[in-house]
C-alpha positions as CSV (number, residue, x, y, z in Angstrom):
1,X,0.1,0.0,0.0
2,X,2.8,2.5,1.0
3,X,4.8,1.7,-2.1
4,X,1.9,2.4,-4.5
5,X,0.8,5.3,-2.6
6,X,4.3,6.9,-2.5
7,X,4.7,6.2,-6.3
8,X,1.5,7.8,-7.2
9,X,2.1,10.8,-5.2
10,X,5.8,11.2,-6.3
11,X,4.4,11.1,-10.0
12,X,1.7,13.5,-9.3
13,X,-0.9,11.2,-10.7
14,X,-4.0,12.9,-9.5
15,X,-6.3,10.6,-11.5
16,X,-5.3,7.6,-9.3
17,X,-6.6,6.8,-5.8
18,X,-4.8,4.4,-3.6
19,X,-7.0,3.3,-0.8
20,X,-7.0,0.5,1.8
21,X,-10.1,-1.7,2.2
22,X,-11.1,-4.6,4.4
23,X,-11.2,-8.2,3.6
24,X,-12.7,-9.1,0.1
25,X,-12.9,-12.9,1.0
26,X,-9.5,-13.9,-0.7
27,X,-7.2,-14.1,2.4
28,X,-4.9,-16.8,0.9
29,X,-4.0,-14.4,-1.9
30,X,-3.1,-11.3,0.3
31,X,-1.7,-8.8,-0.1
32,X,-4.2,-7.9,-3.0
33,X,-4.3,-4.9,-5.3
34,X,-7.4,-4.2,-7.3
35,X,-7.1,-1.8,-10.3
36,X,-10.4,-0.3,-11.2
37,X,-11.0,1.4,-14.4
38,X,-10.7,0.7,-18.1
39,X,-12.6,-2.3,-19.5
40,X,-12.7,-4.3,-16.3
41,X,-11.3,-4.7,-12.6
42,X,-8.0,-6.4,-12.4
43,X,-7.1,-8.2,-9.3
44,X,-3.2,-8.6,-8.4
45,X,-2.4,-11.2,-5.7
46,X,0.4,-11.9,-3.3
47,X,1.9,-8.5,-4.0
48,X,5.2,-7.4,-2.7
49,X,6.6,-3.7,-2.9
50,X,8.7,-4.8,-5.9
51,X,5.7,-6.4,-7.8
52,X,3.6,-3.3,-6.9
53,X,6.1,-1.1,-8.6
54,X,6.1,-3.2,-11.7
55,X,2.2,-3.0,-11.7
56,X,2.5,0.8,-11.2
57,X,4.9,1.1,-14.1
58,X,3.3,-1.2,-16.5
59,X,-0.3,-1.0,-15.7
60,X,-1.1,2.2,-14.0
61,X,1.2,4.3,-16.1
62,X,1.5,2.1,-19.3
63,X,-1.9,0.7,-19.5
64,X,-0.6,-2.9,-19.8
65,X,-1.9,-5.6,-17.4
66,X,0.8,-7.6,-15.6
67,X,-0.8,-10.9,-16.3
68,X,1.6,-13.1,-14.2
69,X,0.5,-11.4,-11.0
70,X,-3.3,-11.6,-11.6
71,X,-5.7,-13.7,-9.6
72,X,-6.6,-15.6,-12.8
73,X,-2.9,-16.5,-13.4
74,X,-2.6,-17.7,-9.8
75,X,-5.6,-19.8,-10.0
76,X,-4.6,-21.4,-13.4
77,X,-1.2,-22.2,-12.0
78,X,-2.8,-24.3,-9.2
79,X,-4.6,-26.5,-11.7
């Protein structure tokens, strides 16, 4: 949370809000980052500050979903 909030503030990206929420029922995948906007919500799971910075650069700034960190990718890797 702090890594994303700091990056958004440092870049002056006023169109991005970073907020903390309560449990969304996916405790085994925490920490979770949800990106809302665009075509659909993207849920990133098992985040670290380093992964969050990659999501920040590629998705929030570049518009490219970082598929390898998404909930869908995590679920398909367990099959």
